[in-house]
Residue, then its C-alpha position, 0 to 999 in steps of 0.5 A: m487498575s494498573e496498565p497492561l505491560v506492552s512489550i515493544i520488541i526489536p529485532v536487529y541485525n547489523g545495527g549500528n547506524y540506527l539501533r540506539e535512536a530505535i531503542d531511545s524512542a521506546l524509553a520515550q514512551t508516555y505509556p508507563n508500563i513497557e518492557i523493551i526486548v532486543v533480539n541481535d539475529g546474528s549481526c556481523d558488524n565486529g559486535v557493534t550492534e551488541e555494544i549498542a545493546l549492552s550499553y543501556g543495561e537493565k533497561i532492555r532484555y536482550y538476547v543473541k541468536e543465529n542469524g536466521g531472518v526477522a521472522t525468527a528474531l521476531n518469534v524468539a521475542i514473542q516466546k520471551m515477552k511477558g506483556m499482554y500486548f506485542s508491539w514491533l519497531s524496527h531497529d531502523d525506525m522509530y516511535y513517536p512518544n504517545k504510539i502505545k499510550r494512544q493505542m491503549q486508549a483507543l482499546q480502552e474507548h472501543g471496549d475491546l481490548t482485544a481489538i488489533v490496532h494501527s495507524d497512520y506513520d511519517l516517512l523520514n527520507a535518510n539522505n535529507q532528513e525530511i518528513t512526509h506525512v502519510f494519511q490513509s484515510e485520505m485515500y481509503p473510507m475510514e470503514q475499510m480501514e477498520n475491514s478486517v482484511f482490507p488494510v492487509l490486501q490493499g497492503v496499506i498496514h505497517g507492521c510498526s504501527l500494530l498494537i496486538h494482543k498476545s491471544h491472536f498469537e495463541r489463536v492463530g501462531i506466530f511468524e512464518e519463518s520460511l517466508k524471507t520477505t511477507q512472513d508480516y502480510d502473511l501473519w497480518f491475514r491469518m491474525m486480521r480476519y474476522q476480527r475487530t481492527l481499531y485504525i488511528n488516523e494519526p502517524l504514531i511512528l516515524i518509518r526511515l526510508h534508506k538504501e539499505q533496506g532489504t526489499h529495496t536491494s537488487s538481489n531481493l526485488d525479484y524474489y519479493k516480487s515472486e513471494q509476494s505474488q504467490l501470497r496474494v493469490g492464496f489471499i483471494n483463494a481463501l477469502t469467502e464471497e461476503e469478505l469480498v464483498s465487504m471490501y469493494g461492495s462486490a467479487y466484480n469490483f474486488y477481482h478488479k481491484m485487485f488485478c490493477f493493485f498487482k499489475g502495478g506491483n509487477m506481481t504477474k502470477a497474482y494479476q493474472f489469477a485476479n484478471h481470471k477470476f474477474q472474467s468470470s465474475s457477473i457484471p453490475d446492473d449500474l455499470t453504465e450509469k457509474l461510468l457516466y458519473l465519473k465522465g462527469f466527475i473528470k470532466e469537472l475538474t477542469n471545467g471542462q477546459t481540457r482534453k487530455i489527461s497525463i498521469f504523472c510518476a511512471g511507476e507502481y501507483g502509476i500504472r495502477l492509476y492507468e489500469e483503473l482509469r482505461s478499465k472505465l473508459i478514461t483515456v490517459d494520453s501521457f504519462s510523465d516523470n521526473n526521472p529521465g529514465k523513463w522518458g520515451y517509455l512505452f506502457d500499453n502503448i502511452t509514452c512517458i514524456s519529460p516535464e518540460e514537453l509536458e508544459k507545452e500542452k499544460d493549458n490543455t491537460l489534466i495532470i494527476v499525480a500518482t505517488r504515496i506522497p504527492t505534495e511535493i510534485v503537486k507543488q512543483l507543478k502548480s510553481a511550474g504554471f500548470p492550471y490543473v493538477t490533482t491526485k491519485q489520492e482525490i481520483d481514487k474517492v470516485l473510482f473506488n465505487v466505479p465499476p469497470v467495463k469487463w472487456v478491457n482486461s479479456l485479452n490478457d487470458i488469451e495467449g499468442i497474441d501481441y498486443s502491440s500490434n497495430d491490428v489489436m491497437l485498431l480492434i481495441n480502440k474501435f471497441n473503445q470507441t463504440v462503448f464511449d458512443i453507447c454511453n454517450y447516448y445514454e447521457g444524451r437521453s438523461s438529459 
């Protein structure tokens, strides 16, 4: 039986810097039956993009349209594609040669040729050409990565890693062109719900990180966060109780996970909505038992040799981790960061200090590196003599199964309170200590 045709779709706007590398990586696929469709979304670069595309002649199919955004370019290609499968390749990224072949093999092995396939990916730093591996399975259980909606809700899918059977477009439609920055996740959510999802835990694509990327520019950032927030509220409203339980074991855990995720990503409307839903959910019966387990796990990381915890990297991932630990009665004493612009910054009255200041307490502090790619920072800290260093990825493996304490976020729903005031902070700390005393009481009885 001949291999099904796969359509590799490359939308491009002003692609003079990287388009040739993207097309070459598509042509280098070891899977034998592909077509390459390049859609020029109204580039204004004096014909440079068109010149590159036309130089490939009949090796590709090339279309030009007025500028309308990436969703419009992708939709044109979907209408033009002849393949049984759709595979998106951004003009500034690249496929590894085995991308399509490995995904088609996965479909054959699992016996469901309409399953949606996604994979890990590598990141290429455009400045120094360093490559970093991103293995999602190191952060999340395999069953979660193949849950039909978990990868979408958790934001771990890279659109270029997907391989999609054309029947899914016929079933749910194409990209929503009114969405300028979230058209991909809007479609993935509609498309992946209740469908078989396959996850390949190896990098099949190379994602280039560079300053020209649209969502990284300051002019687009506020709009991007607002559109993301609105989209995520819609996701939560659409999910069934069964779907919530399938992701995090209970609605209680799900809403809190989403609260931390959205707050770390500065999606204000979404995290307020998730917190409201969280406060309305029932507390699990095993809360105390799992809080004690987490406390013991944290203690064992340093054999009980430390009294303090510092989160290294005061960004999106660091804030998510802080919210997770705080909600589970684990005190964070400081943030730290290599960026001097963050030193002195207060987050919930937690100061961000320099690595040099952190070093003064290195023998008494557990450092948790909270970034998507922690390898280099872990090396930095260990080479500087920090004896107790771990990562958010390692902590997450335990946090995943530990419910939060509901009161921690309850004040967020009350308007008119100055959360930085001494009275409020004293009240919170007193309540925190009371819950700790209760946990220690039960810990003492169990021993």
